[in-house]
C-alpha positions as CSV (number, residue, x, y, z in Angstrom):
1,M,99.9,126.7,124.0
2,N,102.0,124.5,126.2
3,I,102.8,121.0,124.9
4,T,104.5,118.3,126.8
5,I,105.9,115.1,125.4
6,L,105.8,112.7,128.4
7,A,107.8,109.6,127.6
8,V,109.1,106.5,129.3
9,G,112.9,106.2,129.3
10,K,115.8,108.4,128.4
11,V,116.9,109.4,125.0
12,K,120.4,107.9,124.8
13,E,121.6,108.6,121.3
14,S,123.0,112.1,120.8
15,F,121.5,112.4,117.3
16,Y,117.9,112.0,118.7
17,R,118.7,114.5,121.4
18,E,120.0,117.0,118.8
19,A,116.9,116.5,116.6
20,L,114.6,117.1,119.6
21,S,116.5,120.2,120.6
22,E,116.2,121.5,117.0
23,Y,112.4,121.0,117.0
24,Q,112.1,122.6,120.4
25,K,113.9,125.6,119.1
26,R,111.8,125.8,115.9
27,L,108.5,125.4,117.9
28,G,109.4,128.3,120.1
29,R,107.6,130.7,117.9
30,Y,104.4,128.6,118.1
31,C,104.3,127.0,121.5
32,H,106.3,126.0,124.5
33,L,107.4,122.3,124.1
34,E,108.6,120.5,127.1
35,I,110.0,116.9,127.1
36,V,109.5,115.0,130.3
37,E,111.1,111.6,130.8
38,V,110.0,109.1,133.4
39,A,112.2,106.1,134.3
40,D,111.6,102.9,132.5
41,E,111.7,99.4,134.0
42,P,114.2,96.8,132.9
43,V,112.4,94.1,130.8
44,P,113.8,90.6,131.3
45,E,114.5,88.8,128.0
46,K,111.9,86.1,128.6
47,A,109.4,88.1,130.6
48,S,106.0,86.4,131.2
49,P,102.8,88.2,130.3
50,A,102.3,88.8,134.1
51,E,105.8,90.3,134.4
52,E,105.2,92.5,131.4
53,E,101.9,93.7,132.9
54,L,103.7,94.6,136.2
55,I,106.4,96.5,134.3
56,K,103.8,98.5,132.4
57,E,101.9,99.2,135.7
58,K,105.1,100.5,137.4
59,E,105.8,102.8,134.4
60,A,102.1,103.9,134.4
61,Q,102.3,105.0,138.0
62,R,105.2,107.3,137.0
63,I,103.3,108.7,134.0
64,L,100.0,109.2,135.9
65,K,101.9,111.2,138.6
66,R,102.9,113.7,135.9
67,L,99.5,114.3,134.4
68,R,97.8,117.5,135.4
69,E,94.0,117.6,135.8
70,N,93.6,120.4,133.3
71,S,95.7,118.8,130.5
72,F,94.3,117.4,127.3
73,V,96.0,114.0,127.2
74,I,96.9,112.3,123.9
75,T,98.3,108.8,124.1
76,L,100.3,107.3,121.2
77,E,99.0,103.8,120.7
78,I,99.0,101.5,117.7
79,A,95.2,101.1,118.0
80,G,94.6,104.8,118.2
81,K,93.0,107.1,115.6
82,R,94.9,107.9,112.5
83,L,95.1,111.5,111.2
84,D,97.0,112.8,108.2
85,S,99.2,115.9,108.8
86,E,96.4,118.4,107.8
87,K,93.8,116.7,110.0
88,F,96.4,116.6,112.9
89,A,97.0,120.4,112.4
90,K,93.2,121.0,112.4
91,K,92.9,119.0,115.6
92,L,95.6,121.1,117.3
93,E,94.0,124.3,116.0
94,N,90.6,123.2,117.3
95,L,92.0,122.3,120.7
96,A,93.5,125.8,120.9
97,L,90.3,127.5,119.9
98,A,88.5,125.4,122.5
99,G,90.8,126.8,125.2
100,K,92.9,123.6,125.6
101,S,96.2,125.3,126.4
102,Q,98.0,122.4,128.0
103,L,98.4,119.3,125.8
104,V,100.3,116.2,126.9
105,F,101.4,113.6,124.4
106,V,102.2,110.3,126.2
107,I,104.7,107.8,124.7
108,G,105.0,104.4,126.5
109,G,108.1,102.3,127.0
110,S,109.2,99.3,125.0
111,L,106.1,97.3,126.1
112,G,103.6,100.1,125.4
113,L,101.2,101.7,127.7
114,H,99.3,100.2,130.7
115,A,95.5,100.3,130.4
116,S,95.3,102.8,133.3
117,V,97.2,105.4,131.2
118,S,95.2,104.7,128.1
119,A,92.0,105.2,130.1
120,Q,93.1,108.8,130.9
121,A,93.4,109.7,127.2
122,D,91.2,112.4,125.7
123,L,92.5,111.2,122.3
124,K,94.3,108.0,121.4
125,L,96.5,108.6,118.3
126,S,98.3,106.2,116.0
127,F,101.0,107.2,113.6
128,S,101.3,103.7,112.0
129,D,100.9,100.0,112.4
130,L,104.6,99.9,112.3
131,T,106.5,99.8,115.6
132,F,109.0,102.6,116.1
133,P,111.7,102.8,118.8
134,H,110.2,105.0,121.5
135,Q,113.2,107.4,121.3
136,L,112.7,107.9,117.6
137,M,109.0,108.3,118.1
138,R,109.7,111.4,120.2
139,V,111.5,113.0,117.2
140,I,108.7,112.0,114.8
141,L,106.1,113.4,117.1
142,A,108.0,116.7,117.6
143,E,108.4,117.0,113.8
144,Q,104.7,116.4,113.3
145,I,103.8,119.0,115.9
146,Y,106.1,121.5,114.1
147,R,104.6,120.5,110.7
148,A,101.1,121.1,112.2
149,F,101.9,124.6,113.4
150,R,103.4,125.4,110.0
151,I,100.2,124.2,108.3
152,I,98.1,126.2,110.7
153,S,100.2,129.4,110.0
154,G,99.9,128.8,106.2
155,A,103.6,128.1,105.7
156,P,104.6,125.8,102.8
157,Y,106.5,123.3,105.0
158,H,103.9,120.6,104.9
159,K,104.3,119.8,101.2
């Protein structure tokens, strides 16, 4: 299975990069994990709703260019579906059994995702009502993907 985390903006902090690298290494026995970053737009401090929408639209254009037609797209959105770790693992397992070999998880920028990206989602997933820094969310997502594969393989990691 090929999994891509497609995210807006660069991971600046070295500790986040190190954590992502560690999960990429751990996941190597289960799947190929690729992390793709698209440029983010600067957000003025007092941006109007129209300016925010324009920023999200520009970021969306970059995201949409990276989506392949045969990919199963999972967007991370506060209003998305919530799954516990076991159900998330079962979802990944079922996707693999259904022949979905290319999964793309999409993480928006600081303003979230534009509606045009959300509309492309095969699954909208929420991890919490809480807001996480989008750089940290990549690490959380990578850890949950690793946890899911450990659950699928019957390993005790998930407890």
